[in-house]
DOVOSE-660892 format. One line per 3 residues: number of its first residue (from 0); for each residue x, y negated, z negated of C-alpha. Coordinates in Angstrom, 3 decimals, decimal comma, always signed. Layout:
BEGIN
NUM	X Y Z ~ ...
This chain:
BEGIN
0	-86,711 +56,333 +145,352 ~ -89,838 +54,233 +144,504 ~ -93,183 +55,460 +145,776
3	-95,847 +53,585 +147,698 ~ -99,196 +54,241 +146,067 ~ -102,425 +53,481 +147,851
6	-104,811 +52,902 +144,928 ~ -108,281 +51,699 +146,013 ~ -112,019 +52,089 +145,510
9	-113,909 +53,711 +148,277 ~ -117,453 +54,964 +149,273 ~ -118,545 +58,482 +150,165
12	-118,485 +57,464 +153,863 ~ -114,940 +56,081 +153,741 ~ -115,229 +52,395 +153,377
15	-113,321 +50,157 +150,901 ~ -115,336 +46,954 +151,462 ~ -118,286 +45,489 +153,308
18	-117,832 +44,186 +156,812 ~ -117,211 +40,653 +155,364 ~ -114,613 +41,968 +153,034
21	-116,755 +41,838 +149,892 ~ -116,796 +44,801 +147,442 ~ -119,372 +43,672 +144,766
24	-121,562 +46,724 +145,652 ~ -118,923 +48,835 +143,687 ~ -120,311 +48,927 +140,133
27	-117,953 +48,394 +137,276 ~ -119,036 +51,465 +135,158 ~ -117,937 +51,246 +131,468
30	-116,575 +54,794 +131,441 ~ -114,435 +54,018 +134,517 ~ -113,318 +50,676 +133,151
33	-112,128 +52,299 +129,966 ~ -110,026 +54,821 +131,947 ~ -108,628 +52,059 +134,136
36	-107,603 +49,933 +131,161 ~ -105,911 +52,940 +129,539 ~ -104,310 +54,379 +132,709
39	-103,880 +51,672 +135,341 ~ -104,023 +48,323 +133,587 ~ -101,594 +46,805 +136,090
42	-104,208 +47,150 +138,810 ~ -106,637 +44,720 +137,066 ~ -106,234 +41,103 +138,034
45	-104,309 +38,992 +135,441 ~ -107,165 +36,686 +134,746 ~ -109,387 +39,627 +133,533
48	-106,847 +40,872 +130,957 ~ -108,270 +38,918 +127,970 ~ -111,760 +40,304 +128,543
51	-110,393 +43,863 +128,667 ~ -108,115 +43,439 +125,679 ~ -105,008 +43,869 +127,777
54	-101,930 +42,211 +126,106 ~ -99,004 +43,247 +128,248 ~ -99,965 +45,619 +131,053
57	-97,414 +48,377 +131,133 ~ -97,378 +51,235 +133,646 ~ -95,978 +52,690 +136,787
60	-96,026 +49,561 +139,002 ~ -93,931 +46,486 +139,151 ~ -95,012 +45,301 +142,673
63	-98,111 +45,075 +144,719 ~ -98,497 +44,821 +148,553 ~ -101,687 +43,596 +150,101
66	-103,078 +42,179 +153,398 ~ -104,462 +38,664 +153,720 ~ -108,067 +39,989 +153,539
69	-107,317 +41,358 +150,149 ~ -105,592 +38,148 +148,989 ~ -108,184 +35,658 +150,500
72	-111,107 +36,135 +148,026 ~ -108,794 +35,087 +145,159 ~ -107,563 +32,173 +147,090
75	-111,139 +31,051 +147,752 ~ -111,785 +31,049 +143,986 ~ -108,551 +29,125 +143,292
78	-106,565 +32,101 +142,103 ~ -103,189 +31,889 +143,946 ~ -101,546 +34,652 +141,889
81	-104,130 +37,344 +141,211 ~ -101,588 +39,815 +139,808 ~ -99,179 +37,442 +138,079
84	-97,793 +40,330 +135,945 ~ -96,492 +41,961 +139,148 ~ -94,282 +40,937 +141,988
87	-96,817 +40,216 +144,869 ~ -96,230 +40,572 +148,609 ~ -98,895 +39,378 +150,979
90	-98,686 +40,259 +154,660 ~ -99,850 +37,448 +156,848 ~ -98,578 +35,722 +159,969
93	-100,668 +32,594 +159,334 ~ -100,435 +31,769 +155,540 ~ -97,861 +29,094 +154,496
96	-95,244 +30,072 +151,950 ~ -96,933 +30,599 +148,501 ~ -96,563 +27,909 +145,714
99	-96,399 +30,695 +143,101 ~ -92,864 +32,172 +142,425 ~ -94,209 +35,702 +142,041
102	-96,049 +35,621 +145,344 ~ -94,171 +36,149 +148,640 ~ -95,828 +35,801 +151,973
105	-94,400 +38,322 +154,428 ~ -94,775 +37,645 +158,126 ~ -92,601 +40,501 +159,307
108	-93,144 +44,154 +160,093 ~ -94,859 +45,775 +157,014 ~ -93,371 +49,259 +157,600
111	-89,736 +47,961 +157,709 ~ -90,452 +45,668 +154,671 ~ -91,855 +48,406 +152,555
114	-89,138 +50,893 +153,497 ~ -86,571 +48,369 +152,288 ~ -88,621 +47,671 +149,171
117	-88,852 +51,431 +148,321 ~ -85,031 +51,703 +148,498 ~ -84,559 +48,989 +145,888
120	-84,439 +49,677 +142,230 ~ -87,721 +49,399 +140,398 ~ -91,069 +50,989 +139,553
123	-93,486 +52,261 +142,089 ~ -95,320 +49,889 +144,480 ~ -99,051 +49,587 +144,611
126	-100,790 +49,163 +147,942 ~ -103,965 +47,218 +147,144 ~ -105,338 +47,147 +150,690
129	-106,890 +46,361 +153,025 ~ -107,725 +48,854 +155,763 ~ -105,460 +47,357 +158,460
132	-102,430 +47,139 +156,322 ~ -103,014 +50,641 +154,882 ~ -103,241 +51,876 +158,483
135	-99,899 +50,424 +159,313 ~ -98,328 +51,667 +156,138 ~ -99,858 +55,173 +156,118
138	-96,668 +56,933 +157,111 ~ -95,036 +55,325 +153,993 ~ -97,822 +56,205 +151,579
141	-96,515 +58,794 +149,012 ~ -99,613 +58,993 +146,825 ~ -103,284 +58,143 +147,377
144	-105,532 +57,421 +144,429 ~ -109,129 +57,016 +145,476 ~ -111,867 +55,826 +143,063
147	-114,661 +57,599 +144,957 ~ -117,966 +55,849 +144,346 ~ -121,322 +57,564 +144,738
150	-122,559 +55,298 +147,427 ~ -122,971 +55,298 +151,154 ~ -122,829 +51,938 +152,949
153	-122,936 +52,778 +156,680 ~ -120,250 +50,324 +157,862 ~ -117,480 +48,077 +156,660
156	-113,690 +48,045 +156,260 ~ -112,385 +51,658 +156,438 ~ -109,913 +53,259 +154,107
159	-107,318 +52,982 +156,942 ~ -107,644 +51,347 +160,356 ~ -105,427 +53,320 +162,678
162	-105,448 +55,297 +165,866 ~ -106,109 +59,061 +165,543 ~ -103,080 +60,350 +163,635
165	-103,837 +63,097 +161,106 ~ -101,856 +62,919 +157,832 ~ -102,269 +65,600 +155,179
168	-102,454 +65,013 +151,496 ~ -102,492 +67,574 +148,658 ~ -104,997 +67,140 +145,787
171	-103,072 +66,647 +142,510 ~ -105,936 +65,656 +140,127 ~ -109,662 +65,076 +140,140
174	-111,324 +63,181 +137,276 ~ -115,139 +62,952 +137,378 ~ -117,012 +60,487 +135,209
177	-120,595 +60,585 +133,933 ~ -121,362 +57,443 +136,039 ~ -120,808 +59,534 +139,176
180	-117,348 +58,010 +140,091 ~ -114,571 +60,533 +140,775 ~ -110,901 +59,437 +140,695
183	-109,084 +61,621 +143,162 ~ -105,251 +61,634 +143,159 ~ -103,410 +63,056 +146,191
186	-99,748 +63,377 +147,106 ~ -98,473 +63,365 +150,555 ~ -98,142 +66,950 +151,753
189	-94,724 +68,408 +152,305 ~ -93,996 +68,805 +155,967 ~ -96,314 +66,006 +156,751
192	-94,714 +63,218 +159,008 ~ -92,676 +60,889 +156,834 ~ -92,426 +63,331 +153,890
195	-89,094 +64,356 +152,340 ~ -89,056 +67,946 +153,461
């Protein structure tokens, strides 16, 4: 079965974006960029591929799910298909159908939709954010990859927005960089609600 992988940048105090949804306070450190280009090129927007020397991004994902807050900044800049190399699913009850064939606007229940998506043949599914969607989909998250940045912001959009509901993850890998960023990779713990135990 396909895995749902929540891959996101975060702060030391648990936020993935500023209160207004911006994330320009996360520096794009050269050592981290080189790692991302080599390991997770599919998570870089399609329009950035030429500047990073990415020809055909290959890897573990063939689909991305995101909330409207994650999709909107691209729309505001005229980018209607930010990850054209992936099948894109945007959860929103107010957006009209997308003009781009690789973008599907989903108005229904995210959990039911993702469960059905995971059961279909294909590669893993990237959960790009935001916090509200991640909160709804937390029981379905099989892996969490957090680019932990050495910054404290005080407030903003949290990693997940959800009522108190502890979910355990097991550290699989930790990759520190000279810039101070640490990429942490966690798998959902066996026996945790929703795990295959």
